[in-house]
N, C-alpha and C positions, 0 to 999 in steps of 0.2 A: 679534567675540569678545574677551572681556576679556584673554585671554593675549596677543593681538596688540598690544593697547594697552600692556600692561605691558612686553612685549618692546621696543616702540619706546622707551618711557621708559628702559629699562635700557641700551639701546644708546646713546641720547643721553647718559645719565649717564656711561657708560663713556668717552665722548670727553672729558668734562669732568674726570674724576677725575685725569688726569695733571696738569692745570693746578692742581687743588686741592692736590695733594701734591708739587708741584714744589719742588726744593730751593732754599733761599735761604741767603745768608751768615749765619752765626750771629755776632751782634755781642756778646751778653752772656754766654751760657753757654760755659764752657770745654769744648772737645771732648776726648773720650777719645783718647789717642794711638795705641791699638792695641798689639799685643805686639812689634812690631819686625820681624816677618817679612813675607813677601809671600804668606802662606797665608790663604785663606778656608776656614773649616770650614763644612760644610753638614750639619746634624744633623736627622734626620727619623724618623718611624715607618718600618716595614719597606717597602722598595721592591718587595716582592712585590705590593703594591697599586700599580697603575699611576699612581694619583694622586700618591703620594709619590715614585715613580720619576721622574715628570715634574719634581718639585721638584729632585731631585738632578741630573737631566739638564740642565735649564735653567740651574741655578746653575753647573754645571760649564762649560757652553758660554759663558755670558755672562761668567763669571769669567775664563776663559782668554782670551776675546776682549779683555778689559780688562787682561790681562797678569798675572793672578794664578795661583798654584797652588791648586787646589781639592781638598780632602779631604772625602769624603762618608762619613758613618757613620749607623747606624740604632740608635735607642734602644728600638725595639719597644714603645713606650708604657710603658716602665719608667722612672720618675722617677729611681731610684737609678742605673740604667745611664746615663741622660742626664747626671746630675751627674758621673759618672766621665769622660764624653766631654768635658764642658766643662772639667774639670780638666786633661785631656790637651791640649785646645786651648790652654789658658792656658800649660801647660808648654812647648808647642811654639811659643809666641810668636805665636799667630794674630793676623793683622791685624784680622779681624772674624769674627763667627759669624752664619750664617744658620740659623735654627732653626724647624722645625715642631714645637712642643713636646709634652711628655708630660703635660700637665695644667695647668689655669689656676692652681691653688694650688701644686701640687707642683713646678712649674718655677721658682718665684720664687727659690729658693735658688741654683739654677744661674746664672740671669741676674744675680743679685746678685754672685756670685763673679766673673763676667766683668767686671762693672761695676767692682768693687773692684780688679781687676787692670788696669783701663784699656783693656779690650777691648770695643768696641761690639757689641751684639747687635741683629740685625734679625729680628724674628719674622714668620713668614708663616703664613697659614691659621688659626692658633689664637692667641687672646689669652692674656695672663696677668692675674690680678686685682691688678695693681700698676702704677702709672704712674711714669715717671721713671727706670726701670732700663734698659729697652730703648730704643735710639735711635728705633726705629720698630716699630709693630705693624701690618702690612698684612694685612687680612683681607677675605674676601668678605662682602658684605652678606647674611648668612644669613637675616635676618628678611625682607628684600625677596624673596630668591630662593625661600624656602620658601612664602611667601604666593602668589607668582606661579605656581608649579607646582601648588599646591593649587587654584587657580582652574581650571586645566585639568582637574584630576582630578575635582572636583565636577561639572563639566560632563559629563565622560565617564561618571560614575556616574549621570547624569540626576538629580542632587540627592537620591538616596535609596539605601538599602541598608545592610547591615551590613558592617563592615570591621575590619581589624586594623592595628596599628602596630608596626613594628620600630624600637626605639630604638638609638642608638649607645652608645658608651662614656659612662656617665652622669657621670663625672668631667670630661668634656670640655664646655666651655661651649657649643660648637656643638650638642651633642646637645639640650640644653634649648631653645636659641634656635630651632632648626629645628622641634622638636615644638610649641613654643608658637605659632609662626607658621603651621604647618599648621593648628592648631586655631583660630587667629584667623579663618580662612576657613571651615573645615569646620563648626565649631560654630554657624555662622549658619544652618545647614540642619537643622532638627529631625528630618527623616526619614533623616538619616545617623547611624548608631549604631555606636560603637566597642565591639566585644565582646571584644577581646583586645589587650593591650599588653605586649610583652616586649622586653628588651634582647638584641640579637645582637652587641653590642660591635664594630660596624663590620665584622664578619667574614662572609665569604660562606658558608663551610661551616656556621657556627652559624646563619646566617639560613635556609639550606636546611632544617636540622633543626628549627628553631623553626616554620618555615612548614608543614612536614609535620605537626607536632603540632597546630598551629592548625587546619589543614584537617580533621584527624580530629575534633577537638573542636567545631569550628564550621563544618560543611560548608556553611552557608547564606551565608557571607561572599561578597561580590562585589568587594571591593577591599582593597588593602594599601598603606599609606603607609610609606616607608622613609627613615630618616635619612641614608643615603648610597647611592650606586649599587652598591657592593660587596654590600651586603645586598639591594638590590633585585634584583640579578642572581641571587643565591642563591634569593630568593623566586620569581623567574620560573621558574627551573629546577625548583623543587619543584612549582610549579603545572603546568608542562608534563608532568612525570612523573606527576602525579596526574590528568592529562587535565582540567585546570581552566584552560584558556587563556582563559576568559571573564573572569577576575579582572583588574581594573584596577589597575595598579601604577605608582607613581612613586618617584623617588629624588632625590638631590642629589649633584652632582659634575660630571657632564658627561663621563663616561668613554666611550671608543669601544665597549666591550662593551655598555653601556646604550644607546648610540646605535643599535647594531645591533638590539637588541631593540625599540627604538622603530620602526625601519624595518620590522621583521617583524610589527609589531602586537602584540607581547607586553608592551610597556610603553606607558603613556600619555605619559610624558615625564620629563625631569630638569631640575633647575636647575643650569646650568653655573656652577661657581665658576671664574673665570678665573685658575686657578693658574699657568699658564705666564706670563701677564702680571704677576701678583703677584710671582712669583719674580724675574722679570727686573727689575722695579722695585726690589725689595729689593737685588739685587746692584748695580744702578746707583747706588742711594742710598748703599750702603756705600762704593763707590768715591768718590763725591762727598764723603762725610763724611770719609774718610781724606785727602782733598785739601782739606779746610778748609770744606766746605759741608754744612750740616745740613739735614734735611727740615724744612719749616715746621711739620708736625704729627707727633706721635708716632703717634696712632691714625688710620689711613686706611682707609676703607671703599671697596671696589671692587665695583660692582654685578654681580649675577648675571644670567644670561640664561635665560629659560624656553625649553626646547627640546622641541618636540612634532613630530608628523608633518608639520606645516606648514613647519618650517624645519630639519629634521634634516640636510639636505645641507650646511648651513653650518657644521657642527661636525666637527672632526677634531683628535685629539691635544690635547684641552682648549683648543683655539683656535677661536673663533667669528669667521667672516668673512662678508661679503656675497657672496663669490665663488660659493657654491652657488646663491644666488638669481639671480645674474647668469647662471650657466650654464643654469639652468632657463628664464630668459627668452629666452636665445639659442636654446635648443632649441625652445621654443614658436614663436619667430619663424621658425626654419628650417622647422618643420612647416607653418606657415601659408604661407610662401613656396612650399613644394613643392605644397601643395594648390591655391594660386592658379595655379601654373604648369600643373598638371594640368587645372584647370578651363579655363584659356585654351586649352590644346591641344585639349580636347574641343570647345570653341566653334569653333575654327578648322576642326576636322575636320567638324563639322556644317555649317558654312558652305560648305566645299568640296564636301560631298556634295550640298547643295541646289543649288549652282551647276552641278554636273555634271548633275543631274536636269533643270534648266531648259534646259541646252544640248541634251540628248538630246530633249527635248520639242519644241524648235524644229526 
């Protein structure tokens, strides 16, 4: 299966990414000094989305482990609000800012202000369309991840049928990257036809409502591709409520809710963005930078992992491990051992019965 091959590549690449983005001493560029305090600001979209809550939780845990005070705030994908938060962080003398930003173009002003104030910014999850302002931009390889899970989806669709697409926030670079790379795979199959494409702005309620409308106007669809798991989960619930559990759905993120739907058979799969790893790397790089060591590269791609029914047990809390697979193997070995023991006991009983019959015959 193609997905298994892509998964293996992604896991291998994940082990290599730390080496590629390892910090090195900066000899030429002068480092930004920070604002003088011991505070790291973590600014993200709303933590009502478990994905962004993970960013805040991991940043807080890792920051405190390294001896910082961590202040978390949410910009709700509002660039103006984000700018106010950056200004507050600057006024507070922030040592560094970790940010999952509010738009590739709209966020440049905020990062520029931090840069001008001597405060280093480390971007996670979303890039900005400007280099040289953020110390690091650590993002999931959305192109690779979207293509990988699209491979699983076209196979589940048996390479044919009508489908709909739910796009994310169109000002977000990830929205177009994911859509483009879904289609880099799907469009290779002429019997797959997209009959509806709408934005649900990364929102679960909006995705539910859009899916309801799409199902009414296009009852013949058999698949839905979604730019993130939040929208995918909204689409799944709409399909369940419409008694259309036959529809094949994919998302991107790797949330626990999506993983539960994969296990129940309501979703084909998701592309895990390793946001817990990405955030931890950002905080570690911020600490290293403040201590005189800069990352080798500003833009760092962390591979995604395609998660389907084949490896769903390996995912929890946006973290992928091989433990689930190991547990499955151990369980299989235990069942095999039990079966062997039962077979041996049956053989012993049969032999004993034969021996008894022979003795009676004598």
